[in-house]
C-alpha positions in Angstrom: 94.0 102.2 127.6 90.6 102.9 126.1 88.3 100.3 124.7 89.2 99.2 121.2 85.9 100.3 119.6 85.4 103.6 121.3 86.1 107.0 120.0 87.1 109.1 123.1 87.7 112.8 123.2 91.5 112.2 123.4 91.3 110.5 120.0 89.7 113.5 118.3 91.7 116.2 116.6 90.3 119.5 117.5 93.1 122.1 117.6 93.0 124.5 114.7 96.8 124.9 115.0 97.3 121.1 114.6 94.8 120.8 111.7 96.6 123.7 109.9 99.9 121.9 110.5 98.3 118.7 109.1 97.6 120.6 105.8 101.0 122.3 105.7 103.3 119.5 106.7 101.3 116.3 106.2 101.0 114.0 103.3 97.8 113.3 101.3 96.2 110.7 99.0 92.9 110.1 97.4 90.6 107.1 97.7 87.4 108.0 95.9 85.4 109.8 97.2 87.8 110.7 100.1 90.8 112.9 100.4 93.0 111.7 103.3 95.6 113.9 105.0 97.9 112.4 107.6 101.0 113.5 109.6 103.3 111.4 111.8 103.6 112.8 115.3 105.4 111.8 118.5 103.9 108.7 120.2 101.4 109.3 122.9 100.0 106.5 125.2 96.7 108.3 125.6 96.0 108.6 121.9 98.5 107.3 119.3 96.0 108.1 116.5 94.0 111.4 116.5 91.2 111.8 113.9 89.0 114.4 112.4 86.4 114.1 109.6 85.2 116.8 107.2 82.2 117.2 105.0 82.5 120.6 103.1 79.9 123.3 103.3 80.4 123.9 99.6 79.1 120.4 98.8 76.5 119.9 101.6 74.6 123.2 102.1 72.5 121.9 104.9 74.0 121.2 108.3 72.0 118.1 109.0 73.4 116.6 105.8 77.0 117.4 106.8 76.4 116.0 110.3 74.9 112.8 108.9 77.8 112.2 106.5 80.3 112.8 109.2 78.5 110.5 111.6 78.5 107.7 109.1 82.3 108.1 108.4 83.1 108.3 112.1 81.1 105.1 112.7 83.0 103.2 109.9 86.3 104.5 111.2 85.5 103.6 114.9 84.8 100.0 114.0 88.0 99.5 112.0 90.6 101.8 113.6 92.1 99.2 116.0 94.2 97.7 113.1 95.9 101.1 112.4 96.4 101.8 116.1 98.0 98.4 116.6 100.4 99.1 113.7 101.3 102.5 115.2 102.0 101.0 118.6 104.3 98.4 117.1 106.4 101.2 115.5 106.0 103.4 118.6 104.7 106.2 116.4 101.7 108.6 116.5 99.6 110.0 113.7 97.1 112.8 113.0 94.5 111.9 110.4 91.9 113.8 108.5 89.3 112.3 106.2 87.4 114.6 103.9 84.3 113.4 101.9 84.2 115.1 98.5 81.1 113.7 96.8 77.8 115.6 96.5 75.6 112.5 97.1 74.9 111.3 100.7 76.7 108.0 101.0 75.4 104.6 102.2 77.0 102.9 105.1 77.6 99.7 103.1 79.6 101.6 100.5 81.6 103.7 103.0 82.8 100.7 105.2 85.1 99.1 102.5 86.5 102.5 101.5 87.5 103.4 105.1 89.0 99.9 105.3 91.1 100.7 102.1 92.2 104.0 103.6 93.3 102.3 106.8 95.2 99.6 104.9 97.1 102.3 102.9 98.0 104.0 106.1 99.2 100.7 107.6 101.3 100.1 104.4 102.8 103.6 104.9 103.8 102.7 108.4 105.0 99.2 107.6 106.1 99.3 103.9 105.9 95.9 102.2 109.4 94.5 101.7 110.2 94.3 97.9 111.0 90.7 97.0 
């Protein structure tokens, strides 16, 4: 098992085939300024949650801006992902996840952190739906 706050190569979603399947067969929701796509997959002990982040070239023309935005999002995700991984392990389920940033301004870390937390909580609620009273 990897360290809880790392982001190993096994946890990264790189396959074009799997990313295309994520768009075709996965579910999506919006948390401004993010679009989130996710797809349940069979459980894997090496990486129950695989992740990719996107900053579109249409919005950020310069590569250094795209890289900076992606680095910020990955850092926020890395620090908070353990809650979602724990929920996936309880259900013995895996997930592919893509987070796309859709805002033309370069974000601040302090504003991204709570948004990523909100995204992860919505995913946890999708895994463990709250029981209606």
